[in-house]
C-alpha positions as CSV (number, residue, x, y, z in Angstrom):
1,M,0.0,0.0,0.0
2,S,1.4,3.4,-1.1
3,D,2.1,6.2,1.4
4,I,2.1,9.9,1.0
5,R,5.8,9.8,1.6
6,D,6.1,7.8,-1.7
7,L,4.8,11.0,-3.3
8,L,6.4,13.8,-1.3
9,S,9.4,13.8,1.0
10,K,9.1,15.3,4.4
11,E,11.3,18.2,3.4
12,L,9.2,19.0,0.3
13,Q,6.0,18.7,2.3
14,E,7.3,21.4,4.7
15,E,8.5,23.6,1.9
16,L,5.1,23.5,0.1
17,Q,3.3,24.1,3.4
18,E,5.4,27.1,4.3
19,S,5.2,28.7,0.8
20,F,1.4,28.4,0.5
21,A,0.7,29.4,4.1
22,F,2.9,32.5,3.8
23,A,1.3,33.5,0.5
24,T,-2.4,33.1,1.6
25,G,-2.5,33.5,5.3
26,F,-4.2,30.1,5.7
27,G,-3.0,27.3,8.0
28,V,-1.6,24.4,5.9
29,V,-0.8,20.8,6.8
30,F,-0.5,17.5,5.0
31,V,-2.7,14.6,6.5
32,D,-2.7,10.9,6.1
33,R,-5.6,8.7,5.0
34,E,-7.2,8.9,8.4
35,G,-7.0,12.7,8.5
36,R,-4.1,12.7,11.0
37,H,-1.7,15.6,10.7
38,L,1.8,14.8,9.3
39,G,4.1,17.2,11.2
40,E,3.2,20.4,13.0
41,G,1.9,22.2,9.9
42,S,2.5,25.8,8.9
43,N,0.9,29.1,10.1
44,F,-1.4,27.4,12.5
45,T,-3.6,29.7,14.6
46,R,-3.1,29.8,18.4
47,F,-6.6,28.4,18.7
48,C,-6.0,25.4,16.5
49,R,-2.6,24.6,18.2
50,A,-4.3,24.7,21.5
51,V,-7.2,22.4,20.3
52,N,-4.8,19.9,18.8
53,A,-2.6,19.8,21.9
54,L,-5.4,17.9,23.7
55,P,-6.4,14.3,22.7
56,E,-10.1,15.1,22.5
57,G,-9.4,18.2,20.4
58,E,-7.1,16.3,18.1
59,G,-9.7,13.6,17.7
60,C,-12.4,16.1,16.7
61,C,-10.1,17.7,14.1
62,Q,-9.3,14.2,12.6
63,C,-13.0,13.4,12.4
64,S,-13.8,16.7,10.6
65,N,-10.9,16.0,8.2
66,R,-12.2,12.5,7.4
67,K,-15.7,13.9,6.7
68,A,-14.3,16.6,4.4
69,L,-12.1,14.0,2.6
70,R,-15.0,11.7,2.1
71,I,-16.9,14.5,0.3
72,A,-13.9,15.4,-1.8
73,L,-13.3,11.7,-2.9
74,E,-17.0,11.1,-3.6
75,E,-17.5,14.3,-5.6
76,D,-14.0,14.3,-7.2
77,R,-13.3,17.9,-6.4
78,P,-11.8,20.0,-3.6
79,S,-13.9,19.9,-0.4
80,I,-14.6,23.2,1.5
81,Y,-16.1,22.2,4.9
82,I,-16.9,23.9,8.2
83,C,-15.2,21.9,10.9
84,H,-16.4,21.0,14.4
85,A,-15.2,24.4,15.7
86,G,-16.8,26.5,12.9
87,L,-13.6,27.1,11.0
88,V,-13.1,26.7,7.2
89,N,-11.4,23.5,6.2
90,I,-10.2,22.9,2.5
91,E,-9.3,19.3,1.7
92,I,-7.5,18.3,-1.6
93,P,-7.0,14.5,-1.8
94,L,-3.7,13.1,-3.2
95,L,-3.9,10.0,-5.4
96,L,-0.8,7.9,-6.5
97,D,-1.6,5.5,-9.3
98,G,-5.2,5.8,-8.5
99,E,-4.8,5.0,-4.8
100,F,-5.7,7.6,-2.1
101,V,-2.6,8.2,0.0
102,G,-3.5,11.4,1.9
103,A,-4.3,15.0,1.4
104,I,-3.2,18.6,1.8
105,T,-5.4,20.6,4.1
106,A,-5.7,24.4,4.3
107,G,-7.9,26.6,6.5
108,Q,-8.1,27.7,10.1
109,V,-9.9,30.8,8.9
110,L,-13.5,32.1,9.3
111,C,-15.9,32.8,6.4
112,S,-17.7,36.2,6.4
113,D,-20.6,34.7,4.4
114,T,-22.8,32.2,6.2
115,G,-24.4,29.1,4.9
116,C,-21.9,28.7,2.0
117,F,-20.3,25.4,2.8
118,P,-21.3,22.0,4.4
119,V,-21.0,22.1,8.2
120,D,-19.8,19.4,10.6
121,E,-22.8,18.8,12.8
122,T,-20.9,17.0,15.4
123,A,-20.5,19.2,18.4
124,S,-17.0,19.6,19.8
125,K,-16.4,17.6,23.1
126,M,-14.2,20.4,24.4
127,R,-16.7,23.1,25.1
128,W,-14.0,25.5,24.1
129,A,-16.4,28.5,23.9
130,Q,-16.8,28.3,27.7
131,D,-13.1,28.7,28.3
132,E,-11.7,32.2,28.4
133,R,-8.4,31.3,26.8
134,Y,-9.9,29.5,23.9
135,S,-12.4,32.3,23.4
136,R,-9.6,34.9,23.3
137,Y,-7.7,32.8,20.7
138,Y,-10.8,32.3,18.6
139,K,-11.2,36.1,18.2
140,E,-7.7,36.2,16.6
141,I,-8.7,34.0,13.7
142,P,-8.7,35.9,10.3
143,V,-11.9,36.3,8.3
144,F,-12.1,35.8,4.6
145,S,-14.9,36.2,2.0
146,R,-16.4,33.2,0.2
147,K,-14.7,34.3,-3.0
148,Q,-11.2,34.4,-1.4
149,I,-11.7,31.0,0.1
150,E,-12.9,29.4,-3.2
151,E,-10.0,31.0,-5.1
152,T,-7.6,29.7,-2.5
153,A,-9.1,26.2,-2.9
154,R,-8.6,26.5,-6.7
155,A,-5.0,27.6,-6.4
156,L,-4.3,24.7,-3.9
157,Q,-5.9,22.2,-6.4
158,N,-3.6,23.4,-9.2
159,L,-0.7,23.0,-6.8
160,T,-1.6,19.4,-6.1
161,R,-2.2,18.7,-9.8
162,Y,1.3,19.9,-10.5
163,I,2.7,17.6,-7.8
164,L,0.9,14.6,-9.3
165,N,2.0,15.4,-12.8
166,L,5.6,15.9,-11.6
167,K,5.5,12.4,-10.0
168,A,4.1,11.0,-13.3
169,Y,6.9,12.7,-15.2
170,A,9.5,11.2,-12.9
171,K,8.0,7.8,-13.5
172,M,8.0,8.3,-17.3
173,Q,11.6,9.5,-17.2
174,E,12.6,6.4,-15.3
175,E,10.8,4.2,-17.9
176,I,12.5,6.0,-20.7
177,S,15.9,5.5,-19.0
178,Q,15.2,1.8,-18.6
179,V,14.2,1.4,-22.3
180,T,17.2,3.4,-23.4
181,Q,19.6,1.2,-21.4
182,A,18.0,-1.9,-22.8
183,L,18.4,-0.6,-26.4
184,M,22.0,0.3,-25.8
185,K,22.8,-3.2,-24.5
186,Y,20.8,-5.2,-27.1
187,Q,21.5,-3.2,-30.3
188,K,24.9,-1.7,-29.6
189,E,26.4,-3.3,-32.8
190,Q,23.5,-2.5,-35.1
191,M,23.4,0.4,-37.6
192,D,20.2,1.9,-36.3
193,L,21.4,2.2,-32.7
194,K,22.5,5.8,-33.2
195,N,18.9,6.8,-34.3
196,Q,17.3,5.1,-31.3
197,L,19.7,6.7,-28.9
198,S,19.1,10.1,-30.5
199,L,15.4,9.8,-30.1
200,A,15.7,8.7,-26.5
201,R,18.1,11.6,-25.7
202,L,15.7,14.0,-27.4
203,E,12.7,12.8,-25.3
204,A,14.7,12.8,-22.1
205,L,16.0,16.4,-22.6
206,Q,12.4,17.6,-23.4
207,K,11.1,16.2,-20.1
208,Q,13.6,18.2,-18.0
209,I,11.2,21.0,-17.0
210,M,12.5,22.9,-14.1
211,P,10.0,23.3,-11.2
212,H,11.2,26.6,-9.9
213,F,9.2,28.7,-12.3
214,T,6.1,26.8,-11.5
215,F,6.5,27.4,-7.7
216,N,7.1,31.1,-8.4
217,V,4.0,31.3,-10.4
218,L,1.9,29.6,-7.8
219,N,3.2,31.9,-5.1
220,S,2.4,34.9,-7.3
221,I,-1.2,33.7,-7.8
222,S,-1.6,33.0,-4.1
223,R,-0.3,36.4,-3.2
224,L,-2.8,38.0,-5.6
225,L,-5.6,36.0,-4.0
226,S,-4.6,37.1,-0.5
227,M,-4.6,40.7,-1.6
228,G,-8.1,40.3,-3.1
229,E,-6.9,40.5,-6.7
230,S,-9.0,37.5,-7.8
231,E,-9.5,38.8,-11.4
232,R,-5.8,39.2,-12.1
233,A,-5.1,35.8,-10.3
234,G,-7.7,34.2,-12.6
235,R,-6.1,35.5,-15.8
236,M,-2.6,34.5,-14.6
237,L,-4.0,31.0,-13.7
238,N,-5.5,30.6,-17.1
239,S,-2.2,31.3,-18.8
240,F,-0.4,29.0,-16.4
241,S,-3.0,26.2,-17.0
242,S,-2.4,26.6,-20.7
243,M,1.3,26.2,-20.2
244,L,0.9,23.1,-18.1
245,R,-1.4,21.5,-20.7
246,Y,1.2,22.1,-23.3
247,T,4.2,20.8,-21.3
248,L,2.3,17.8,-19.7
249,T,0.2,16.5,-22.6
250,Q,2.4,17.2,-25.6
251,A,3.4,13.6,-26.5
252,N,5.0,14.4,-29.9
253,A,8.7,15.1,-30.3
254,Q,7.8,17.9,-32.7
255,V,5.4,20.8,-32.8
256,T,4.6,23.7,-35.0
257,L,6.1,27.1,-34.5
258,K,2.6,28.5,-33.8
259,Q,2.2,26.0,-30.9
260,E,5.6,27.0,-29.5
261,M,4.8,30.7,-29.9
262,D,1.4,30.3,-28.1
263,Y,3.2,28.7,-25.2
264,I,5.8,31.5,-25.1
265,G,3.0,34.0,-25.3
266,D,1.5,32.5,-22.1
267,Y,4.9,32.5,-20.4
268,L,5.5,36.2,-21.2
269,R,2.0,37.2,-20.1
270,I,2.7,35.5,-16.7
271,Q,6.1,37.4,-16.4
272,K,4.3,40.6,-17.3
273,Y,1.8,39.9,-14.5
274,R,4.7,39.3,-12.1
275,F,7.0,42.2,-13.0
276,G,4.7,44.8,-14.5
277,D,6.3,47.7,-16.3
278,R,9.8,46.2,-15.9
279,I,9.0,44.0,-18.9
280,S,7.6,44.8,-22.3
281,Y,7.6,42.4,-25.3
282,S,6.4,41.9,-28.9
283,I,6.1,38.8,-31.1
284,C,6.2,39.1,-34.9
285,C,5.7,35.9,-36.7
286,E,5.1,35.6,-40.5
287,E,2.0,33.5,-41.2
288,A,4.0,31.3,-43.6
289,M,6.3,30.4,-40.6
290,E,3.5,29.2,-38.3
291,T,3.6,25.7,-39.9
292,F,7.4,25.3,-39.5
293,I,8.1,22.1,-37.5
294,L,10.7,22.1,-34.7
295,P,11.4,20.1,-31.5
296,F,9.0,20.6,-28.6
297,F,10.1,23.1,-25.9
298,T,12.9,24.5,-28.0
299,L,12.5,28.3,-27.8
300,Q,11.3,28.8,-24.2
301,P,14.8,28.4,-22.6
302,L,16.2,31.1,-24.9
303,V,13.3,33.5,-24.0
304,E,13.8,32.7,-20.3
305,N,17.5,33.5,-20.6
306,A,16.6,36.8,-22.2
307,I,14.2,37.7,-19.4
308,E,16.2,36.5,-16.4
309,H,19.8,37.3,-17.4
310,G,19.0,40.3,-19.7
311,L,16.0,42.3,-18.7
312,L,15.8,41.4,-15.0
313,N,19.6,41.2,-14.5
314,S,20.6,42.2,-10.9
315,T,22.9,44.8,-12.3
316,R,20.0,46.8,-13.8
317,T,17.7,49.2,-12.1
318,Q,15.0,48.9,-14.8
319,G,13.8,46.1,-17.1
320,G,13.5,46.4,-20.9
321,H,12.0,45.1,-24.1
322,L,12.0,41.7,-25.7
323,L,11.4,41.2,-29.4
324,I,10.8,37.8,-31.0
325,S,10.7,37.7,-34.8
326,C,10.2,34.7,-37.1
327,R,10.6,35.3,-40.8
328,R,11.2,33.5,-44.1
329,R,14.4,34.1,-46.1
330,P,14.9,33.2,-49.8
331,R,16.8,29.9,-48.9
332,S,16.2,29.6,-45.2
333,C,14.0,30.7,-42.3
334,E,15.1,32.6,-39.2
335,I,14.0,33.0,-35.6
336,E,15.5,36.0,-33.7
337,I,15.2,36.7,-30.0
338,V,16.4,40.3,-29.1
339,D,16.6,42.0,-25.7
340,D,17.9,45.4,-24.7
341,G,19.0,44.1,-21.3
342,A,22.3,43.8,-19.5
343,G,24.2,42.2,-22.4
344,I,27.4,40.1,-22.2
345,G,31.0,41.3,-22.1
346,A,33.3,40.3,-24.9
347,K,35.3,37.7,-22.9
348,E,32.2,36.1,-21.5
349,L,30.6,36.0,-25.0
350,E,33.6,34.2,-26.4
351,T,33.5,31.6,-23.6
352,L,29.8,31.1,-24.2
353,R,30.4,30.6,-28.0
354,K,33.1,28.0,-27.3
355,K,30.8,26.1,-25.0
356,L,28.1,26.0,-27.6
357,S,30.5,24.8,-30.3
358,S,32.1,22.1,-28.2
359,S,30.7,18.6,-28.7
360,R,32.2,17.5,-25.3
361,E,30.4,19.9,-23.1
362,R,26.8,18.9,-22.6
363,G,24.3,20.3,-20.1
364,R,23.8,17.8,-17.2
365,P,20.1,17.1,-16.3
366,D,20.5,18.8,-12.9
367,E,21.4,22.0,-14.7
368,G,18.0,22.1,-16.4
369,I,17.3,22.9,-20.1
370,G,19.7,25.6,-21.0
371,M,21.1,27.1,-24.2
372,K,23.4,24.2,-24.7
373,N,20.6,21.6,-24.5
374,C,18.5,23.8,-26.8
375,L,21.2,23.8,-29.5
376,E,21.8,20.1,-28.9
377,R,18.2,19.2,-29.5
378,L,18.0,21.4,-32.6
379,K,21.1,19.6,-34.1
380,L,19.6,16.2,-33.3
381,F,16.4,17.3,-35.1
382,F,17.8,19.3,-38.0
383,G,21.4,18.1,-38.3
384,K,23.7,20.5,-40.1
385,R,20.8,22.6,-41.5
386,C,20.6,24.4,-38.2
387,K,22.8,27.2,-36.9
388,M,22.7,29.3,-33.7
389,E,24.5,32.7,-33.6
390,I,24.8,35.0,-30.5
391,G,25.6,38.7,-30.6
392,S,25.8,40.8,-27.5
393,Q,27.3,44.1,-26.1
394,K,27.6,44.8,-22.4
395,G,24.9,47.2,-21.3
396,K,23.1,47.2,-24.7
397,G,21.5,43.8,-25.0
398,T,21.8,40.4,-26.6
399,T,20.5,38.8,-29.9
400,V,20.2,35.1,-30.4
401,T,19.5,34.1,-34.0
402,L,18.5,30.6,-35.1
403,S,18.7,29.9,-38.9
404,F,17.5,26.8,-40.8
405,R,18.5,26.1,-44.3
406,D,15.8,25.0,-46.8
407,P,13.1,24.3,-44.2
408,D,10.0,22.4,-45.2
409,I,7.4,25.2,-44.8
410,R,4.9,27.0,-47.1
411,E,6.5,30.2,-48.4
412,E,3.3,31.6,-50.0
413,T,-0.3,32.0,-49.0
414,A,-3.3,31.5,-51.3
415,G,-2.9,35.0,-52.6
416,G,0.7,34.3,-53.8
417,K,2.3,36.7,-51.3
418,T,3.9,36.0,-47.9
419,R,1.8,37.6,-45.2
420,S,2.9,38.4,-41.7
421,R,0.9,38.5,-38.5
422,R,2.1,40.5,-35.5
423,R,1.2,39.6,-32.0
424,S,1.5,42.0,-29.1
425,P,1.3,41.6,-25.4
426,D,-2.1,41.4,-23.7
427,T,-3.2,45.0,-23.2
428,R,-6.0,44.3,-20.9
429,K,-5.9,46.2,-17.6
430,D,-4.6,44.0,-14.8
């Protein structure tokens, strides 16, 4: 029988608890199948700590947790429940390979709107309301609106979905690794071994999606919710959900440039929500280029580099502008990523170019998908038809140019002329 520790280490449980509790102001704790707390939890109110310190109080809390979990499992959605003491209790079940292993619980707040959620009718055995100390602690409990509570439940649900998908990805990578090793042993003297290994390496590199951006986004969404910015949080969540669907469900090794650009558009909108006026961007992609085929998750690492190391570089007091252009040339097509950020000095630029041209230096998996892995995947896919060039000047910005000789794309539209379509950042008011 699986255990929640098969899904999350104790250290990761504590890190997630602390992050979500700090961002929302809710008390957060993981529980086992029986609703028992795993550890001390994060941001517990004095009232709840006092209640859980006594056996009868701890038993009442476990009973309320079990009832809320039963509702969540039966209805297959987050359960928002009023516990035995009248406090809001959000339960998100965690399933591993279809088996219920525990849950993440958030709450220890009061709802300003009455009659919104199911109520635990079991009276507390503690008679805490008659105790002066408990009554004083109860008055300290924060009050949230129904909307704030429901948005927090939605954010917590997305966090748990990410955890489960991350676990599924780890399992998939392990299986890919096992298959690759078997192929290497069984077919090492056959001519098609090189192609098999290239495909396995391509898939493995594509699956190395760093979690740090996801945690930052979830924290940003949670902070917006805690500040009552539910509309902005909703738009940010929509962009983030679209990104997750792309990265977690895209089974093919290749995608169209339009798909990759849509993903980058979601990524840039999220960064715009997070950093505001520090970032501006524009995307200009010729319509004839939208059907161009390239490896999945190729361009995002280059855009991320431009944002993090260019526009948001710690040496700068302001941000800057990012331009992505995709255009057809007479005998090739070209994708250019230009930022007016911090730039790279001549010596550092030369070192970077040497690393990219060296066949011996490969990005390790624990370094994430960087520029080297990006170029490596492009070469696996396009061979010698692909070239990456980097130009930069300290203090003035960086340009990364990808060129592809004789790509298999449509050069002309039905009217006989190449048309271009320009996309700009979302101008809706946040």
